[in-house]
DRENLOBA-647011 format. One line per 4 residues: number of its first residue (from 1); for each residue x, y, z of N, C-alpha, C, O, CB. Coordinates in pm, whole numbers, plus 50000, padded with zeros to 5 digits. Atoms other than C-alpha are relative to their C-alpha. Glycine has a CB too. Example, Ala and Ser with C-alpha at 12.3 -4.5 7.8 and 13.67 -1.06 7.14 Angstrom:
DRENLOBA-647011
1 = 50089,49881,50000,51230,49550,50780,50090,50120,50000,50194,50118,50066,49901,50003,50125 | 49918,49881,49994,51367,49894,50714,49923,50109,50073,49974,50220,50090,50041,50046,49858
END
This chain:
DRENLOBA-647011
1 = 50081,49881,50000,50000,50000,50000,50085,50126,50000,50041,50232,49956,49908,49999,50118 | 49916,49881,49990,50292,50233,50060,50080,50029,49874,50132,50139,49857,50093,49985,50116 | 49924,49977,50123,50458,50187,49723,49929,50101,49911,49806,50100,49899,50021,49869,49924 | 50054,49910,50102,50412,50464,49471,50039,49941,49864,50158,49925,49837,50055,50149,50017
5 = 49971,50070,50126,50383,50303,49125,50105,50069,49912,50191,50001,49857,49873,49985,49922 | 49904,49931,50087,50580,50572,48937,50141,49993,50057,50237,49972,49983,49959,50147,49980 | 49869,50011,49937,50866,50570,49189,50053,49858,49985,50170,49839,49951,49993,50040,50149 | 49960,50140,50010,50875,50190,49189,50047,49966,49860,50145,49893,49843,49885,49909,50040
9 = 49961,50025,50139,50893,50184,48809,50141,50055,49975,50223,49987,49914,49899,50065,49902 | 49868,49941,50019,51193,50420,48809,50107,49924,50077,50218,49904,50026,50000,50146,50044 | 49903,50071,49918,51366,50231,49089,50034,49864,49941,50151,49824,49941,49947,49984,50141 | 49974,50131,50061,51326,49892,48918,50086,50016,49875,50178,49938,49853,49866,49929,49965
13 = 49928,49981,50125,51454,50027,48588,50147,50033,50024,50234,49976,49959,49935,50110,49918 | 49861,49961,49975,51768,50191,48729,50010,50068,50136,49989,50189,50147,50052,50096,49887 | 49996,49946,49864,51815,50236,49105,50096,50118,50016,50069,50210,50094,50038,49892,50096 | 49902,49894,49983,52122,50459,49068,49951,50136,49948,50010,50239,49981,50129,49963,49929
17 = 50058,49875,50046,51910,50721,48891,49937,50076,50117,49939,50199,50121,49894,49974,49889 | 50065,49939,49884,51726,50784,49219,50094,50016,50118,50086,50114,50192,49880,49917,50041 | 49904,49997,49891,52006,50707,49464,50138,49976,49938,50181,49861,49926,49966,49893,50113 | 49876,50014,50076,52338,50777,49286,50109,49917,50067,50188,49854,49997,50054,50135,49971
21 = 49894,50071,49930,52559,50621,49553,49966,49853,50027,50044,49784,50093,50031,50069,50130 | 50039,50138,49974,52374,50287,49557,50089,49902,49924,50139,49932,49815,49853,49978,49962 | 49921,50105,50065,52561,49969,49474,49910,49900,49928,49956,49795,49883,50087,49928,50102 | 50094,50091,50065,52249,49810,49326,50019,50003,49848,50040,50110,49790,49856,50037,50036
25 = 49984,50004,50145,52277,49693,48966,49874,50048,49928,49767,50058,49987,50036,49859,49955 | 50117,49968,50083,52051,49801,48685,49930,49868,49972,49989,49776,49915,50042,50074,49864 | 50072,50127,50007,51785,49532,48690,49967,49956,49859,49982,49839,49824,49875,50010,50079 | 50042,50033,50136,51664,49549,48332,50070,50096,49905,50032,50213,49895,49843,50008,49984
29 = 49927,49911,50090,51911,49685,48078,49914,50044,49881,49841,49963,49825,50126,49931,49949 | 50083,49952,50110,51751,49906,47811,50046,49949,49864,49967,49941,49770,50001,50151,49999 | 49944,50050,50126,51981,49770,47538,50076,49872,50027,50113,49842,50140,50093,50106,49933 | 49922,50122,49987,52158,49445,47473,49913,49880,50032,49790,49888,50026,50105,50016,50106
33 = 50076,50123,49974,52060,49092,47566,49918,50013,50128,49958,50082,50222,50094,49879,50009 | 50084,49995,49879,51779,49043,47818,50066,49921,50113,50149,49834,50087,49859,49945,49971 | 49946,50077,49888,51864,48917,48167,49955,49854,49991,49856,49824,49925,49954,50061,50134 | 50038,50141,50002,51853,48539,48221,49860,49979,50058,49821,50047,50154,50102,49916,50079
37 = 50131,50035,49950,51508,48392,48271,49886,50086,49948,49771,50067,49989,50002,50008,50145 | 50106,49915,50055,51316,48655,48073,49920,49919,49899,49979,49861,49807,50060,50129,49935 | 50081,50074,50097,51022,48495,47889,50016,50059,49859,50041,50178,49842,49852,50002,50041 | 49987,49958,50141,51035,48511,47509,49908,50117,49967,49943,50202,49886,49970,49882,49906
41 = 50095,49893,50031,50730,48739,47508,50049,50137,50046,49996,50239,50003,49866,49970,50065 | 49947,49873,49951,50934,49007,47691,50136,50036,49943,50191,50142,49975,50009,49996,50149 | 49870,49968,50058,51257,48989,47491,49990,50127,49916,49892,50148,49844,50052,49881,49914 | 49992,49872,50073,51356,49328,47344,49886,50094,50036,49848,50179,49955,49999,49974,49850
45 = 50106,49912,49952,51081,49496,47547,50030,50040,50145,49956,50003,50236,49860,49932,49989 | 49961,49969,49862,51258,49641,47853,49895,50081,50077,49877,50060,50197,50131,50075,50000 | 50101,49921,49931,50983,49892,47931,49887,49911,50051,49838,49930,50163,49944,50110,49908 | 50106,50091,49960,50722,49616,47941,50047,49909,50114,49967,49872,50200,49953,49916,49880
49 = 49945,50080,49891,50953,49409,48165,49991,50075,50131,49951,50020,50233,50145,49961,49970 | 50005,49917,49879,50977,49694,48413,49857,50010,50051,49832,49996,50171,50057,50141,49972 | 50140,49990,49959,50600,49738,48415,49949,49868,50058,49873,49868,50155,49913,50043,49882 | 50044,50131,49950,50545,49363,48464,50054,49974,50140,49982,49924,50227,50044,49888,49904
53 = 49942,50019,49867,50785,49351,48761,49931,50092,50100,49896,50049,50210,50153,50029,49997 | 50068,49905,49911,50627,49663,48911,49860,49951,50035,49822,49950,50152,49992,50139,49934 | 50137,50045,49976,50275,49529,48870,49996,49875,50086,49906,49859,50169,49929,49974,49868 | 49994,50119,49917,50373,49195,49021,50030,50037,50145,49968,49982,50236,50107,49902,49947
57 = 49971,49957,49863,50525,49367,49325,49881,50068,50065,49854,50046,50183,50120,50093,50000 | 50116,49930,49946,50220,49586,49369,49884,49904,50030,49797,49935,50112,49954,50108,49904 | 50106,50099,49981,49997,49277,49354,50058,49866,50045,50013,49760,50003,49920,49981,49870 | 49923,50118,49963,50234,49032,49523,49914,49889,50062,49928,49773,50025,50109,50039,50096
61 = 50082,50101,49934,49979,48855,49743,49914,49925,49899,49904,49803,49904,49911,50065,50108 | 50083,50062,50103,49749,48791,49448,50085,49910,49910,50042,49801,49874,49928,50107,49916 | 49912,50080,50086,50043,48667,49236,50040,49869,50067,50043,49765,50003,50124,50080,49963 | 49962,50121,49926,50151,48421,49506,49880,49906,50011,49894,49785,49993,50053,50035,50141
65 = 50120,50083,49991,49794,48298,49554,49973,49929,49868,49934,49813,49867,49879,50084,50040 | 50021,50062,50131,49766,48233,49179,50100,49887,49977,50065,49786,49917,50010,50105,49889 | 49901,50106,50014,50088,48031,49187,49961,49877,50082,49980,49764,50038,50139,50050,50042 | 50040,50113,49916,49954,47818,49473,49881,49927,49941,49872,49805,49954,49966,50049,50140
69 = 50116,50062,50062,49629,47754,49287,50042,49914,49882,49975,49816,49850,49899,50107,49956 | 49956,50069,50120,49823,47635,48984,50091,49881,50030,50172,49844,49945,50072,50096,49909 | 49920,50118,49970,49983,47336,49163,49950,49884,49916,49833,49882,49879,49994,49966,50150 | 50041,50113,50083,49978,47010,48964,49883,49924,50062,49865,49923,50183,50118,49904,49979
73 = 50118,50074,49954,49664,46797,48986,50043,49891,50097,50137,49815,50070,49922,49938,49880 | 49970,50102,49899,49669,46579,49296,50109,50040,50097,50125,49975,50200,50040,49874,49932 | 49892,49956,49909,49961,46767,49454,49941,50094,50103,49854,50175,50073,50116,50070,49921 | 50046,49912,49894,49905,46937,49785,50105,50108,50023,50224,50079,50021,49971,49920,50131
77 = 49903,49897,49967,50064,47273,49865,50068,49965,50133,50005,49901,50217,49933,50140,50007 | 49931,50034,49876,50326,47245,50143,49930,50065,50120,49881,50177,50112,50147,50045,49994 | 50059,49947,49878,50196,47289,50495,50103,50085,50072,50223,50067,50050,49950,49886,50092 | 49903,49917,49928,50354,47549,50726,50099,49917,50080,50216,49954,50090,49928,50096,50093
81 = 49909,50084,49922,50500,47269,50942,50107,49938,49911,50221,49920,49954,49922,49890,50073 | 49905,50063,50092,50666,47111,50637,50104,50100,49950,50213,50061,49909,49926,49938,49882 | 49907,49899,50051,50830,47439,50538,50075,50073,50110,50154,50163,50081,49925,50101,49915 | 49931,49934,49889,50952,47541,50886,50148,49963,49994,50182,49850,49959,49939,49959,50137
85 = 49857,50028,50001,51332,47570,50913,50035,49893,50104,49967,49879,50205,50080,50127,50026 | 49955,50105,49908,51518,47285,51083,50032,50064,50135,50090,50172,50142,50125,49925,49944 | 49972,49948,49866,51539,47333,51458,49897,50101,50047,49913,50158,50155,50136,50063,50003 | 50099,49901,49961,51232,47558,51466,49903,49946,50103,49840,50023,50175,49924,50047,49879
89 = 50091,50058,49904,51029,47311,51674,50052,50025,50141,50171,50010,50169,49980,49850,49974 | 49962,49979,49861,51029,47394,52041,50077,50127,50026,50125,50148,50137,50081,49887,50047 | 49925,49877,49983,51194,47728,51986,49912,50116,50039,49953,50232,50031,50074,50034,49873 | 50093,49894,49963,50890,47919,52106,50034,50059,50135,50145,50043,50184,49859,49948,50000
93 = 49978,49934,49872,50850,48112,52429,50033,49895,50106,49962,49796,50121,49875,50082,50042 | 49961,50090,49892,51030,47941,52715,50084,49884,49956,50146,49820,50041,49880,49949,50068 | 49919,50111,50047,51203,47682,52496,50144,50042,49981,50174,50142,49916,49944,49944,49869 | 49858,49966,50014,51581,47678,52524,50079,49881,49960,50201,49890,49944,50056,50057,50128
END
């Protein structure tokens, strides 16, 4: 809710434009080969890539929910207990 879409778009495209001393890389280069993992539909379309990343971040909860719904038929999504880090059991209040 706190993100401003226009600021987020500029920051994703080139963080050093907004904060010159940042060590963050340019996420989506405007020219040259696309970054690894870019779908074919976004190749040579850096502006559309930036907008897609921005829109996904602004709608992150919905995007994650859609990924969970798209699990293979018959597969169950992992339960919170199955995804807890090792050693997390008994580490609550009073457990030492």
